[in-house]
VOBA-1610 file (N, C-alpha, C; in pm, whole numbers, padded with zeros to 5 digits, always signed):
BEGIN
Unk+03845-00492+02702Unk+03835-00521+02623Unk+03685-00445+02665Unk+03661-00392+02790Unk+03531-00393+02831Unk+03527-00230+02828Unk+03602-00194+02869Unk+03647-00027+02850Unk+03589-00014+02690Unk+03681-00046+02594Unk+03673-00029+02461Unk+03486-00040+02444Unk+03444-00158+02436Unk+03293-00153+02416Unk+03161-00028+02474Unk+03239-00039+02599Unk+03164+00101+02672Unk+03198+00255+02623Unk+03313+00264+02598Unk+03374+00376+02513Unk+03267+00369+02321Unk+03235+00280+02270Unk+03229+00267+02136Unk+03118+00176+02115Unk+03026+00145+02225Unk+02922+00093+02193Unk+02820+00147+02105Unk+02801+00245+02133Unk+02724+00335+02054Unk+02746+00323+01864Unk+02893+00383+01866Unk+02937+00341+01715Unk+02919+00173+01684Unk+02951+00117+01774Unk+02931-00046+01715Unk+02804-00087+01652Unk+02694-00013+01736Unk+02553-00042+01726Unk+02554+00041+01584Unk+02593+00130+01554Unk+02559+00213+01461Unk+02578+00169+01319Unk+02735+00109+01319Unk+02792+00000+01193Unk+02640-00133+01220Unk+02667-00207+01300Unk+02571-00286+01280Unk+02487-00257+01239Unk+02400-00192+01292Unk+02231-00127+01189Unk+02295-00091+01049Unk+02364-00047+01020Unk+02393+00003+00898Unk+02427-00134+00798Unk+02529-00178+00868Unk+02487-00351+00807Unk+02399-00363+00758Unk+02303-00421+00864Unk+02150-00499+00833Unk+02077-00404+00726Unk+02085-00229+00779Unk+02010-00206+00634Unk+02043-00209+00510Unk+02198-00217+00469Unk+02227-00245+00350Unk+02206-00381+00323Unk+02217-00528+00354Unk+02130-00608+00370Unk+02005-00664+00312Unk+01950-00546+00392Unk+01756-00569+00349Unk+01763-00485+00209Unk+01832-00380+00194Unk+01759-00274+00080Unk+01861-00295-00029Unk+01956-00392-00025Unk+02049-00384-00144Unk+02013-00518-00260Unk+01999-00517-00372Unk+01991-00584-00451Unk+02076-00602-00588Unk+02106-00698-00597Unk+02195-00703-00730Unk+02118-00763-00898Unk+02148-00718-01019Unk+02073-00752-01142Unk+02182-00802-01197Unk+02138-00924-01246Unk+02247-01011-01331Unk+02158-00962-01506Unk+02298-00965-01556Unk+02243-00937-01708Unk+02142-01026-01787Unk+02104-01168-01718Unk+02024-01240-01758Unk+01880-01256-01703Unk+01852-01104-01624Unk+01776-01117-01567Unk+01742-00972-01555Unk+01574-00940-01565Unk+01547-00827-01550Unk+01448-00814-01366Unk+01440-00682-01377Unk+01397-00672-01195Unk+01288-00548-01216Unk+01148-00588-01141Unk+01060-00486-01125Unk+01021-00467-01007Unk+01016-00391-00962Unk+01027-00267-00868Unk+00913-00249-00804Unk+00884-00340-00700Unk+00667-00313-00625Unk+00671-00258-00529Unk+00619-00187-00532Unk+00576-00053-00379Unk+00440-00036-00375Unk+00395-00075-00255Unk+00261-00097-00204Unk+00140-00160-00316Unk+00229-00260-00365Unk+00093-00348-00480Unk+00104-00310-00680Unk+00234-00195-00668Unk+00189-00158-00808Unk+00376-00135-00815Unk+00357-00170-00997Unk+00487-00132-01056Unk+00575-00003-01039Unk+00665+00003-00981Unk+00710+00138-00975Unk+00869+00171-01041Unk+00923+00050-01100Unk+01027+00063-01186Unk+01074-00059-01231Unk+01169-00042-01355Unk+01236-00143-01395Unk+01354-00112-01415Unk+01449-00253-01416Unk+01579-00251-01442Unk+01616-00352-01500Unk+01683-00322-01624Unk+01754-00385-01695Unk+01701-00493-01834Unk+01533-00426-01849Unk+01446-00447-01916Unk+01435-00416-02039Unk+01472-00512-02188Unk+01479-00458-02314Unk+01362-00411-02380Unk+01409-00318-02477Unk+01253-00261-02539Unk+01197-00161-02455Unk+01268-00077-02331Unk+01160-00020-02255Unk+01291+00107-02241Unk+01215+00228-02253Unk+01329+00383-02257Unk+01383+00381-02102Unk+01268+00383-02031Unk+01305+00418-01896Unk+01335+00319-01815Unk+01409+00264-01846Unk+01504+00100-01767Unk+01602+00138-01695Unk+01673+00091-01636Unk+01818+00129-01603Unk+01871-00007-01591Unk+02020+00012-01646Unk+02071-00090-01693Unk+02133-00220-01549Unk+02195-00326-01561Unk+02190-00436-01448Unk+02264-00356-01386Unk+02297-00390-01223Unk+02389-00390-01184Unk+02338-00375-01002Unk+02425-00309-00968Unk+02405-00295-00792Unk+02252-00184-00761Unk+02171-00194-00686Unk+02051-00105-00647Unk+02036-00156-00505Unk+01920-00015-00459Unk+01895-00009-00341Unk+01746-00026-00342Unk+01653-00047-00248Unk+01493-00062-00204Unk+01471-00013-00049Unk+01354+00025-00075Unk+01313+00062+00067Unk+01283-00048+00125Unk+01344-00157+00200Unk+01310-00267+00266Unk+01126-00227+00356Unk+01067-00328+00327Unk+00969-00330+00359Unk+00844-00255+00279Unk+00838-00194+00233Unk+00745-00136+00128Unk+00779-00158+00015Unk+00904-00216-00011Unk+00954-00204-00138Unk+00967-00373-00127Unk+00969-00453-00325Unk+00993-00569-00306Unk+01038-00600-00447Unk+01089-00676-00488Unk+01169-00665-00642Unk+01122-00865-00683Unk+01076-00817-00811Unk+01067-00950-00908Unk+01152-00966-00993Unk+01215-01108-00993Unk+01290-01118-01088Unk+01265-01212-01213Unk+01290-01138-01335Unk+01210-01213-01447Unk+01317-01240-01555Unk+01310-01332-01593Unk+01397-01420-01706Unk+01402-01278-01847Unk+01547-01275-01904Unk+01514-01122-01992Unk+01587-01262-02115Unk+01631-01364-02110Unk+01685-01477-02212Unk+01598-01502-02307Unk+01596-01565-02400Unk+01434-01578-02507Unk+01459-01773-02389Unk+01279-01791-02430Unk+01257-01871-02360Unk+01145-01959-02490Unk+01138-02075-02438Unk+01110-02163-02519Unk+00924-02183-02476Unk+00890-02256-02579Unk+00717-02337-02540Unk+00709-02431-02646Unk+00721-02537-02582Unk+00752-02696-02652Unk+00598-02694-02677Unk+00522-02763-02774Unk+00414-02820-02791Unk+00416-02947-02798Unk+00326-03025-02753Unk+00349-03193-02776Unk+00238-03217-02918Unk+00266-03316-02944Unk+00195-03387-03034Unk+00092-03385-03105Unk+00035-03302-03192Unk-00103-03257-03225Unk-00154-03294-03361Unk-00282-03370-03349Unk-00352-03385-03461Unk-00365-03301-03572Unk-00347-03270-03664Unk-00396-03183-03742Unk-00425-03233-03892Unk-00549-03185-03925Unk-00648-03240-04080Unk-00591-03136-04115Unk-00482-03181-04280Unk-00479-03108-04354Unk-00597-03064-04489Unk-00585-02986-04555Unk-00693-02940-04661Unk-00738-03074-04756Unk-00631-03182-04772Unk-00653-03303-04832Unk-00703-03386-04762Unk-00751-03382-04623Unk-00839-03473-04536Unk-00699-03596-04468Unk-00604-03504-04485Unk-00483-03590-04458Unk-00435-03575-04286Unk-00484-03655-04155Unk-00464-03645-04038Unk-00297-03629-04062Unk-00257-03539-03984Unk-00123-03563-03921Unk-00088-03480-03798Unk+00023-03580-03730Unk+00048-03535-03590Unk+00173-03438-03668Unk+00161-03323-03551Unk+00250-03170-03525Unk+00323-03200-03410Unk+00488-03197-03406Unk+00486-03132-03309Unk+00610-03010-03351Unk+00565-02865-03293Unk+00593-02755-03252Unk+00684-02713-03157Unk+00738-02585-03148Unk+00804-02501-03068Unk+00786-02397-03112Unk+00789-02275-03002Unk+00790-02151-03011Unk+00908-02074-02920Unk+00986-01998-02959Unk+01056-01907-02871Unk+01021-01781-02810Unk+00996-01706-02705Unk+00970-01592-02683Unk+01032-01537-02561Unk+01020-01387-02568Unk+01086-01299-02476Unk+01030-01237-02431Unk+01017-01194-02286Unk+00951-01076-02188Unk+00977-00978-02216Unk+00888-00896-02263Unk+00934-00740-02362Unk+00906-00667-02254Unk+00781-00706-02184Unk+00693-00607-02091Unk+00693-00651-01930Unk+00750-00667-01822Unk+00749-00747-01707Unk+00644-00701-01652Unk+00660-00548-01681Unk+00520-00493-01562Unk+00355-00573-01614Unk+00339-00577-01754Unk+00207-00611-01784Unk+00199-00794-01731Unk+00314-00820-01744Unk+00344-00994-01751Unk+00301-01012-01594Unk+00336-00928-01533Unk+00329-01006-01379Unk+00123-00928-01306Unk+00108-00893-01434Unk-00020-00810-01365Unk-00141-00941-01392Unk-00086-00962-01595Unk-00176-01064-01622Unk-00114-01215-01604Unk-00055-01275-01617Unk+00002-01383-01629Unk+00088-01402-01512Unk+00123-01343-01417Unk+00248-01374-01292Unk+00373-01396-01285Unk+00374-01574-01357Unk+00495-01596-01417Unk+00534-01628-01502Unk+00629-01677-01593Unk+00675-01646-01730Unk+00600-01837-01722Unk+00587-01916-01658Unk+00495-02017-01663Unk+00357-02013-01690Unk+00332-01896-01633Unk+00177-01878-01655Unk+00145-01813-01757Unk+00291-01716-01824Unk+00257-01700-02002Unk+00280-01798-02065Unk+00406-01964-02086Unk+00331-02060-02112Unk+00220-02116-02119Unk+00152-02096-01989Unk+00033-02209-02006Unk-00090-02119-02139Unk-00077-02027-02088Unk-00180-01925-02162Unk-00139-01914-02345Unk-00016-01948-02336Unk-00007-01932-02501Unk+00021-02068-02576Unk+00013-02174-02480Unk+00016-02333-02532Unk-00083-02324-02607Unk-00218-02331-02562Unk-00322-02331-02653Unk-00348-02257-02760Unk-00267-02135-02791Unk-00354-02046-02848Unk-00231-02095-02977Unk-00094-02126-02951Unk-00015-02210-03037Unk-00087-02305-03115Unk-00129-02403-03038Unk-00226-02539-03105Unk-00357-02501-03197Unk-00418-02380-03130Unk-00530-02342-03238Unk-00465-02255-03348Unk-00351-02149-03350Unk-00328-02075-03468Unk-00248-02244-03596Unk-00215-02285-03492Unk-00115-02424-03584Unk-00197-02457-03690Unk-00329-02540-03603Unk-00460-02623-03668Unk-00483-02538-03766Unk-00516-02412-03776Unk-00594-02299-03876Unk-00525-02261-03994Unk-00383-02265-03949Unk-00314-02239-04074Unk-00290-02377-04141Unk-00249-02502-04080Unk-00192-02601-04170Unk-00320-02688-04241Unk-00403-02635-04159Unk-00584-02683-04170Unk-00637-02632-04345Unk-00542-02513-04382Unk-00612-02495-04529Unk-00492-02490-04628Unk-00424-02596-04601Unk-00274-02607-04674Unk-00298-02761-04687Unk-00265-02856-04833Unk-00211-03000-04821Unk-00129-03019-04772Unk-00094-03164-04789Unk+00006-03212-04685Unk+00128-03207-04763Unk+00091-03178-04931Unk+00234-03174-04996Unk+00257-03013-04984Unk+00195-02927-04959Unk+00211-02794-04979Unk+00345-02801-04838Unk+00326-02880-04706Unk+00416-02865-04642Unk+00519-02904-04654Unk+00567-03011-04777Unk+00677-02994-04806Unk+00747-02942-04863Unk+00709-02815-04926Unk+00753-02704-04991Unk+00809-02592-04903Unk+00813-02452-04978Unk+00872-02325-04916Unk+00719-02256-04912Unk+00602-02338-04862Unk+00461-02269-04834Unk+00468-02292-04736Unk+00528-02420-04652Unk+00543-02420-04528Unk+00592-02335-04413Unk+00669-02231-04483Unk+00798-02094-04425Unk+00641-02027-04417Unk+00563-01953-04539Unk+00458-01875-04494Unk+00366-01881-04382Unk+00339-02031-04438Unk+00243-02067-04253Unk+00276-02058-04163Unk+00413-02083-04106Unk+00434-02104-03965Unk+00475-01928-03960Unk+00502-01799-04056Unk+00535-01668-04054Unk+00376-01647-04016Unk+00274-01690-04067Unk+00152-01656-04017Unk+00107-01700-03878Unk+00171-01841-03845Unk+00126-01870-03729Unk+00197-01762-03566Unk+00332-01763-03663Unk+00399-01638-03539Unk+00351-01474-03485Unk+00307-01415-03632Unk+00210-01319-03632Unk+00074-01324-03539Unk-00038-01417-03563Unk-00113-01467-03449Unk-00072-01477-03315Unk+00044-01569-03271Unk+00105-01564-03162Unk+00158-01453-03118Unk+00182-01369-03186Unk+00255-01262-03123Unk+00156-01133-03069Unk+00033-01179-03134Unk-00075-01052-03175Unk-00106-01105-02971Unk-00165-01228-02995Unk-00166-01239-02833Unk-00090-01230-02723Unk+00052-01278-02742Unk+00124-01280-02675Unk+00155-01120-02641Unk+00169-01051-02702Unk+00153-00892-02613Unk+00059-00886-02539Unk-00039-00936-02543Unk-00132-00952-02410Unk-00094-00948-02287Unk+00007-01019-02300Unk+00109-01097-02165Unk+00213-01017-02156Unk+00281-00930-02225Unk+00404-00868-02193Unk+00547-00933-02280Unk+00529-01100-02363Unk+00593-01087-02415Unk+00551-01134-02573Unk+00686-01155-02643Unk+00716-01076-02823Unk+00737-01223-02858Unk+00675-01255-02954Unk+00671-01420-03051Unk+00802-01399-03123Unk+00908-01433-03082Unk+01033-01458-03207Unk+01039-01480-03280Unk+01029-01653-03273Unk+00985-01748-03386Unk+00909-01888-03353Unk+00825-01952-03479Unk+00789-02048-03433Unk+00838-02157-03559Unk+00840-02293-03487Unk+00938-02400-03616Unk+00809-02475-03596Unk+00849-02576-03669Unk+00781-02729-03695Unk+00869-02810-03691Unk+00878-02906-03549Unk+00984-03026-03554Unk+01016-03112-03615Unk+00891-03172-03603Unk+00795-03305-03702Unk+00680-03330-03723Unk+00689-03387-03862Unk+00492-03416-03893Unk+00540-03531-03962Unk+00411-03626-03902Unk+00405-03756-03881Unk+00294-03787-03907Unk+00271-03939-03992Unk+00083-03986-04046Unk+00029-04022-03869Unk-00056-04007-03828Unk-00072-04099-03731Unk-00095-04237-03674Unk-00093-04323-03550Unk-00126-04447-03584Unk-00236-04467-03534Unk-00259-04645-03570Unk-00403-04635-03539Unk-00503-04657-03678Unk-00608-04653-03608Unk-00737-04697-03731Unk-00792-04542-03716Unk-00767-04519-03851Unk-00880-04366-03879Unk-00966-04327-03778Unk-01110-04435-03708Unk-01160-04415-03628Unk-01133-04349-03489Unk-01067-04439-03476Unk-00972-04418-03316Unk-00886-04266-03332Unk-00835-04284-03448Unk-00737-04124-03467Unk-00873-04011-03467Unk-01008-04004-03529Unk-01059-03904-03536Unk-01119-03907-03389Unk-01170-03997-03358Unk-01256-04001-03160Unk-01120-03929-03096Unk-00993-03921-03096Unk-00876-03895-03024Unk-00871-03704-03051Unk-00889-03697-03187Unk-00893-03544-03272Unk-00999-03429-03179Unk-01126-03548-03143Unk-01242-03458-03107Unk-01217-03478-02975Unk-01173-03535-02939Unk-01105-03545-02746Unk-01000-03434-02706Unk-00908-03404-02823Unk-00806-03287-02801Unk-00844-03183-02840Unk-00959-03139-02943Unk-01085-03053-02917Unk-01138-02980-02834Unk-01141-03084-02782Unk-01205-03024-02661Unk-01145-02965-02551Unk-01037-03089-02507Unk-00937-03023-02413Unk-00912-02897-02445Unk-00850-02911-02551Unk-00802-02724-02589Unk-00905-02642-02549Unk-01002-02597-02633Unk-01108-02541-02584Unk-01090-02491-02399Unk-01089-02625-02353Unk-01131-02587-02208Unk-01011-02526-02142Unk-00850-02599-02182Unk-00792-02483-02177Unk-00780-02351-02208Unk-00775-02318-02344Unk-00831-02148-02401Unk-00940-02078-02254Unk-01010-02158-02240Unk-01096-02056-02156Unk-01061-02095-02027Unk-01011-02169-02013Unk-00936-02181-01854Unk-00840-02077-01825Unk-00778-02034-01959Unk-00666-01949-01963Unk-00714-01824-01950Unk-00833-01815-02032Unk-00827-01635-02028Unk-00906-01612-01902Unk-00956-01715-01833Unk-01055-01651-01697Unk-00953-01638-01617Unk-00854-01688-01571Unk-00700-01692-01502Unk-00639-01577-01527Unk-00639-01517-01660Unk-00629-01411-01724Unk-00658-01280-01641Unk-00797-01292-01669Unk-00867-01155-01613Unk-00890-01207-01462Unk-00902-01292-01433Unk-00932-01288-01234Unk-00756-01265-01199Unk-00618-01224-01242Unk-00535-01179-01191Unk-00557-01030-01234Unk-00609-00987-01404Unk-00596-00854-01371Unk-00691-00769-01289Unk-00813-00847-01250Unk-00911-00784-01158Unk-00836-00780-00990Unk-00767-00911-00968Unk-00715-00928-00826Unk-00586-00735-00833Unk-00536-00786-00902Unk-00381-00670-00933Unk-00467-00541-00896Unk-00597-00527-00994Unk-00617-00375-00968Unk-00677-00372-00823Unk-00754-00469-00800Unk-00831-00449-00609Unk-00686-00461-00505Unk-00592-00513-00535Unk-00487-00523-00451Unk-00405-00317-00462Unk-00422-00298-00573Unk-00361-00132-00585Unk-00437-00082-00526Unk-00574-00086-00529Unk-00677+00021-00529Unk-00636+00022-00305Unk-00620-00133-00314Unk-00612-00151-00127Unk-00489-00084-00099Unk-00385-00120-00182Unk-00251-00033-00139Unk-00245+00103-00146Unk-00326+00178-00242Unk-00296+00304-00214Unk-00390+00364-00088Unk-00516+00298-00076Unk-00567+00353+00014Unk-00489+00337+00219Unk-00423+00260+00175Unk-00360+00220+00309Unk-00273+00295+00334Unk-00153+00339+00193Unk-00072+00426+00198Unk-00129+00592+00231Unk-00219+00608+00187Unk-00288+00707+00211Unk-00337+00740+00337Unk-00399+00644+00440Unk-00412+00643+00576Unk-00310+00661+00634Unk-00251+00558+00590Unk-00095+00602+00703Unk-00001+00730+00674Unk-00059+00752+00560Unk+00062+00897+00534Unk+00012+01050+00620Unk-00106+00985+00669Unk-00178+01136+00678Unk-00140+01124+00858Unk-00106+01025+00963Unk-00073+01048+01081Unk+00068+00940+01073Unk+00148+00969+01080Unk+00265+00847+01057Unk+00297+00813+01195Unk+00248+00904+01335Unk+00302+00822+01435Unk+00199+00717+01463Unk+00058+00746+01409Unk-00063+00610+01438Unk+00039+00533+01345Unk+00069+00506+01219Unk+00145+00445+01158Unk+00243+00351+01231Unk+00331+00385+01313Unk+00439+00376+01376Unk+00368+00276+01473Unk+00253+00317+01551Unk+00187+00251+01691Unk+00112+00128+01618Unk+00057+00201+01468Unk-00054-00031+01447Unk+00073-00105+01371Unk+00190-00054+01340Unk+00277-00131+01302Unk+00361-00240+01436Unk+00403-00101+01519Unk+00440-00182+01633Unk+00332-00334+01716Unk+00200-00272+01749Unk+00108-00300+01760Unk+00103-00489+01697Unk+00109-00453+01548Unk+00145-00599+01483Unk+00213-00646+01503Unk+00345-00642+01574Unk+00476-00720+01608Unk+00469-00766+01699Unk+00405-00649+01820Unk+00371-00715+01962Unk+00259-00820+01919Unk+00174-00844+01839Unk+00083-00960+01854Unk+00139-01097+01787Unk+00207-01078+01696Unk+00333-01175+01628Unk+00440-01249+01763Unk+00480-01139+01805Unk+00587-01179+01888Unk+00562-01256+02051Unk+00434-01196+02111Unk+00413-01244+02234Unk+00268-01303+02256Unk+00183-01292+02164Unk+00083-01369+02172Unk+00076-01506+02163Unk+00010-01603+02242Unk-00011-01723+02229Unk-00130-01790+02250Unk-00140-01911+02214Unk-00230-01954+02080Unk-00184-02122+02013Unk-00277-02146+01966Unk-00296-02221+01854Unk-00179-02210+01747Unk-00079-02293+01735Unk+00011-02271+01669Unk+00126-02197+01684Unk+00112-02125+01839Unk+00190-01965+01823Unk+00339-02001+01886Unk+00305-02133+01971Unk+00396-02136+02110Unk+00410-02092+02229Unk+00514-02152+02301Unk+00515-02136+02444Unk+00638-02020+02472Unk+00735-01995+02369Unk+00839-01910+02358Unk+00820-01749+02404Unk+00937-01727+02533Unk+00983-01621+02658Unk+01049-01563+02559Unk+01074-01454+02547Unk+01158-01307+02542Unk+01168-01207+02632Unk+01326-01175+02681Unk+01354-01115+02770Unk+01415-01032+02700Unk+01370-00881+02762Unk+01464-00806+02671Unk+01423-00695+02821Unk+01560-00570+02856Unk+01554-00442+02932Unk+01422-00336+02931Unk+01413-00262+03007Unk+01264-00204+03023Unk+01297-00082+02923Unk+01434-00029+02921Unk+01439+00056+02801Unk+01463+00003+02650Unk+01440-00098+02663Unk+01463-00142+02482Unk+01360-00046+02425Unk+01420-00029+02251Unk+01357+00095+02185Unk+01237-00010+02105Unk+01265-00191+02063Unk+01155-00257+02062Unk+01009-00240+02153Unk+01051-00181+02291Unk+00944-00176+02375Unk+00866-00065+02393Unk+00931+00069+02337Unk+00891+00205+02319Unk+00777+00247+02364Unk+00694+00122+02249Unk+00567+00138+02249Unk+00454+00139+02374Unk+00492+00039+02442Unk+00430-00028+02570Unk+00452+00152+02635Unk+00561+00190+02657Unk+00601+00239+02748Unk+00535+00379+02719Unk+00455+00409+02617Unk+00385+00545+02559Unk+00472+00653+02528Unk+00631+00589+02482Unk+00678+00719+02438Unk+00638+00743+02284Unk+00697+00886+02236Unk+00668+00913+02108Unk+00768+00845+01988
//
C-alpha cells in the first residue's frame, strides 16, 4: 500500500483537487427556479429565466469559485396576500375588502438590484395594491361591486399594480377580491381606524420607496467598487495572489479577541506557505 501511494501520490492528489474544484464550481438549476450569476457585484448571466432571450435552460452549470456566486430566485407564480382593509365606496359605504394578487419574477437582475429578495418585492407591492384598490373601489358604489363592473375595477387595479411591479422586475398576473364585508363597530370608531390605516399605509409606501432607492444606490456603489478592485488586481496578477495570501494568513494565524488559540502544523514546502518563502 505504501508503494502504491509513493508511486501514484501525485495522481491521487490531482484527482482529489479535481473533485474539490468540481464541487465548488458546479451547480444545478431546477425547473421551478431561476438563477442569476453574479461576478464582482454585477449580474453577468441568467439561467432558466422566462421571457428573456439570452437565458439558458435548467440543468448543470459551472461557475468560477470565489469570483462568481449564484442567486436562486423562484420561477413559479407567487402570491401577495392583502389583509382586511377598509374602503369607502362612492355611496359612502365603508367596506372591509380582502384581496390578493399573483405575480411572477420576470427580470431577476432588476429584482436583485431594487428589492433584493421576493419578500422585498412583496413588501414593496403590498402598499401599492392597497392604494390601487382604495382608489378604484372608491369610484364605484357598493351595488356596482356586485355586478360585472367589479371585473373592470379589478382589471384596472391589476394594470396599475403591474406598472409599478415592473420597477422591481416582476409581472402581475391577476388580482382578485376574496371577501367584501361591512365593518363591525360604531361608524366613528371605524372612521378613526380608517384614518390610522391611511397613515400607516402612507408610511409603508414611503419606507418601501426609500428602501428601493437605497438598494439602487448601494448596488451601483458596490458594482463600481468591484470594478475598481478587478481593474487593479488585473494589472498585476502576482500582487493579487500575494494580497489574497496575506488575507488568508491573517485569518488563519493571527490571534486576538474572538480568534481563538488554535495552532496549525504544516510542512515547510507546503503550497499554502509559498508566499512566506518568497517564491513567485
